N, C-alpha and C positions, 0 to 999 in steps of 0.2 A: 548510360546504364553501366552497371558493374555487377560482378558476382562475388559471392563470399566463398573463399576457399575452404573446403571441408577441413576440419581439424579435430583431433581428440580433445582439444581445449574448448571446443564450442559444440555443445550437444543440442540435439533436437529433442522435442518433447514426445510423449506417447501419442499426442494428438496432432503431430506434425502432418502426417499424411492426410488426415481429415481436413485440416485447414487448407492444405494445398488444393484438395478437391473442391473446397468452398470458394477458391479464388483469391486467397491471400496474396497481396501484392507488395507489402512492405513489412519489414521486421526490424527489431532492434535487438541488442544483446543485453542480457540481464542475468546475473548469477551464472555467467559462462554458458548461457543457453540462448536460443533464438526465441523471441516473443513476437507474435503477430501484432502489428500496429495499424493495419488498414486492409480493407477488402475492396478498396477502390472508390467508395462513395462516403466520405467522412460525415457529411451532413445527414445522409440517410441513416448511417450507423448511429449517429447521435440521437435522432428522433426516435429510432427504434428503442433505444435505452430509456428515453424519457417517457414514451407513451405505451410501450409494449414489453418485449422481452428479448434479451440478447444473450448469446452464449460465447464465453471467452476461454481460450487456451491460456491459462495462467500457471502452467506447470513450473514456470520459472520461480514461483514462490516455493522455494525448496524448504524442506523440513529438517531442522536440526533436532535429532532425537536424543533425549537424556533418559537413560534407563539404568536402574539400579537402586540400592537402598538409600543412596544420597542424592537421588535425582531431584527431589523437592528442595533439598538444601542448596544444591547448585543453582536451581532456577531462581531462588531467592537471592543468592549472591550476585547473580547476573542482572537481576531486575530490581530497580528502585521503586517497586510498587508492592504493597503488602499482599502476599499470596497466601497468607495463613488461612484464609476462609475460602480459598478457591476449591471448588468441588469437582469430583470426577464428572466429566461431561461438560465442563464449563471452560470457556476461553476468556482471555483478558488481553487487552491492548497494553503492551509494555514498552516503554522506551528503554533501550539498553545504552549505557554510557561507559566511557572509559574512566580512568581514575581522576581525570580533570573535570568530570561532569559533562564532557562533550558527547553528543549523541552519535552512536556508531551503528544503530539499526533501530527499527521500530516494529518488531514482529507482533503477531498474535500468538500468545501462549495458549496451548490447548492441553489441559490435564486429562490424559487418557486413563491413568491409574495412579495410585499413590506413589508408585515407583517408575512412572512412565509419562514423560512430557514431550510435546512437540513445540518447537519455536518455528512458526511459519514466517520466514524472514523476507525482508526487503533486500536490496541489492548491495550486500557486502558479506564477506566470508566469516560468518559467526561460528562455523564448525571449528575452525582453528582457534578462535578466541575461547570458546567454551572448553575445548580440549586442554588448552594451556592452563586455564584457571583450575580445572578439575585436577590436573596432574600436580600443579603447584601446591594445591591445598590437600592433596592426599585423599581425595574423595572416592568413594566406592560407586562409580558411575561410568557407564560406557557412553561415548559420544559417537553418533553415526548419522549418515544421511540415508533414511529408509527409502524404499521404492514407493514413493507417495507423490502424486501429481494432481494439483487442484484444477478443476474445471468450474468456472463461474457461470451462474445463471442469474442475470440481473435485470431489474426493471419491475414496474408495477404488476406485471402478469407472471412474474417468476414463480410466485408461490403456487399458483394454479398448475404450472407446468411440473414443478418438483413434487407437488402433492399427487399428481396423476401417476407419477412413477413410483413413489415410495409409500404413499398413503397419507391420510389427513393428519397423522401425528406430526408431520413437519410444520403444520400451521401453529402448533403449540410451542415450538422452539423459541426461546428468548434469544435476543441478539448476542452473538458470539457463543451460544451454547451449541452442542453438537451431539450426534448419536451415530453409532456404527450401524450399517445396513448392508444389503446386497441387492443387486438387480441382475437377473439372468446369470447368476453365479459370479458376478463381479463384486469383489469386496470394496466397500467405500466407507468413508465417514462423511456424513451430511451435516454441514454447519450453516447457521444463519449468519452470513457475513459476506463481505465483498467490498471492493474499492469503488463504491458509488454510494450516493445518498438516495438512490431510487428503490432500494430494497432488493433482497435476493439471497442467494445461497451459494456456497462453494461446496462442490462434491469432490472429496479427496479420493482419487483413484488409488487403490493399494495393490494394483497389479499392472505394471507398465506395459504388459503385452496386450492389454484389453482397451487401449486408448481409443481406437477407431470404433470399437463396439459400443463403448459408453457414449461417445460423441453422437453416434447414430441413434441411440436410444433416446437421448435428450432431444435431438433434432426432431425425431418422429413425434415425441410427446408434445413438442411445442408447435407443431404445424398448425393446429387449430387456433393458436394465439399469435401467429405471425412471427415466430421466432426466426432469427437470423444471426449470422456470425458478427462478432465485434471484438472489442479489446478494451482494456482499462481506458476509458474515454477522457482524453486530455481536457476537452472543453467542459464536460460535466464535472470533472473533479475540481477544476479551478472555480467554476461557479459555486460549487458546494463547499469550498474551503478545505479540501483534503490535501494534506501535506505529502509531498513526495520526498522521502529520505534520499539524500544525495543530489536531488534536483533543487529543492528549496532550502537545503542546509549546506554549510561549508565545514571546514575543518575546525571551527571554533564554536559551532552552534550548540547551545544547550536546550533542554526541553522547554524551559520557561520562555525562551525567545520565540518559539514556534507553536504556542498555544497548547503545549502538552503538560503544563504544570499540574493539571488536575489528575494526571496519571503518575505523579511522583508523590510517594508517602515518605515524609521526612523522618518518621519514627521507625522505619525498618531497621533491622540489626546493623550494627556498626561495620560489620564485615561485608556489607553490600557494596559492590564496586561503584565508586563515584559518589557515594552518599555524603561523604564529608564535604566535597566540593559543591554538591547540590544544596546542602544546607547553607553553606556560605553564600552562594549565589542568591538563594531565596531570601536570606537576611539582608544582603546588600542591595538586591534588586538587579535584574539583568540590564545590560547596556543597550540591547536592541529588542524590538518586538516586531511581530508580523501583522501587517495590515493589508487591505486590498488597495488597488489603485485602478481607477477608471480613466482611461486615456482619451484625449480629445480626438475627434475624427470619426467619420461614419463609414469607413472602408476598412476591411481586414488588412492587418499588417502581414508581411512575410514572416514566416516562423523562423526564429533564431534559436541558437543553442546556448550562447553564453549569457551570463548575467549582464545587466546594463546599469550604469550609474544613475542614481536618483539624486537630484539637487534641489535645494530650497534656499532662496535668497543668495544664490551664487556659490553655495557650499555643498559638497557631497554629504548626504545624510544616510545613505544606504544603497541598497541594490534592488532592482527588479529581478526576481528569481524565475519568473515564468511569464508568458504572455499568450493569450489566445483570443480569438474572435468568439464572443458569446452569441450563439444563435438566438437566445431568448432576450437578451438585453440589447442586441444589435450594437454593441460597442466592443472595443478592445479592452480587455481586463487582465490583471495579473496580480501577483503577490509582491508586496514590498517588505523587505527585511531592513528596517530603518531604526535610527536612534530613537530611544524611548521619548525624547522630547517632541518628536513628530506625532501629530494627532490627526484623527479623522477630520476631514474638512480642509486640511492644509492643501494648498495648491503647490504642485511640484513640477519639475522638469525632468523628463526621462531621456537619457542620451542613447537613443536607438538609431544607429546608422548616422548618416551625414547631417540630418536635420533633427534637432531635439524636439520632443513631443511633450505638450503640456498634459497634465493629469491632476486628478484629485484623489487624495487618500480617503479610505473608507473602512468601516468595520467589515470583518468576515463572519459568515459567508456572504457572498453576493446575493444568493437566492436560497 
């Protein structure tokens, strides 16, 4: 066992004390914060998400706020997706790229007003990026990280829980749409979103002093539905084909390589960052693509952290970017970032540990 030394560089979330009371036993770092990853029973936490309802501290999904007359213009400069028809109260999944078309984050953009946007980011510092672009181009916009911390409620029973707190209007929310609300005087934004394919909501807490209070409200409302604590579930996200920026991507990955091409609009303005490179990649075709791989063997592998080489006919064709034991498939599965010549059905060799493992490439998602 080891402890994590407290530091001003590593923050806890407004829900930290509540997760400790729930018995959190493992955490990771994400956006310079601590994020719960286990409460001691991974399989139980998995099935709770699949069959019931789970609540997650995902305050690490920090918000980069764009506010001012040029906020919409900056959002479009940053995002190679057409935002011209995005309405107030609507969110969009947007790949952010650098000037070479390399993916640097994949946030949800939330349009709160014509002059106010949030980027709900994955694990990389987009605050500095947005600030640099805004200042370089002389835009009238303020960049900040507001006091906003999401709490996710996920699973097939999530809607019933959230509706019991806020009202039946939440049932009418379309995916990625959101609405401001309050409960017991706690200001929030309620969005139909979340990093699972089981359905659910993210409740954006807008007062960091009320984290435990909001946690307990959701916990009490979910008691009748068997709610319990969890986290963005590694197994479910792999089964569902959800990409993890920084985990399934490297320093050269573009959106077309990881099934994000449908979120790139090539006719956005020419001053959109990376659009020239993305147009070129789209024309020439990406050199890699993302597939699934089902590995031989009927016993779970030990979890690893680094990518593993994938070979075909004695040559490396790409990398295994993640691996997990699927509780529903009863097989070890993962994502393969491989040369576009590799196709579903190809038999491959994955070099995990001392003994290579055979596997078969397949389409995503698995389930």
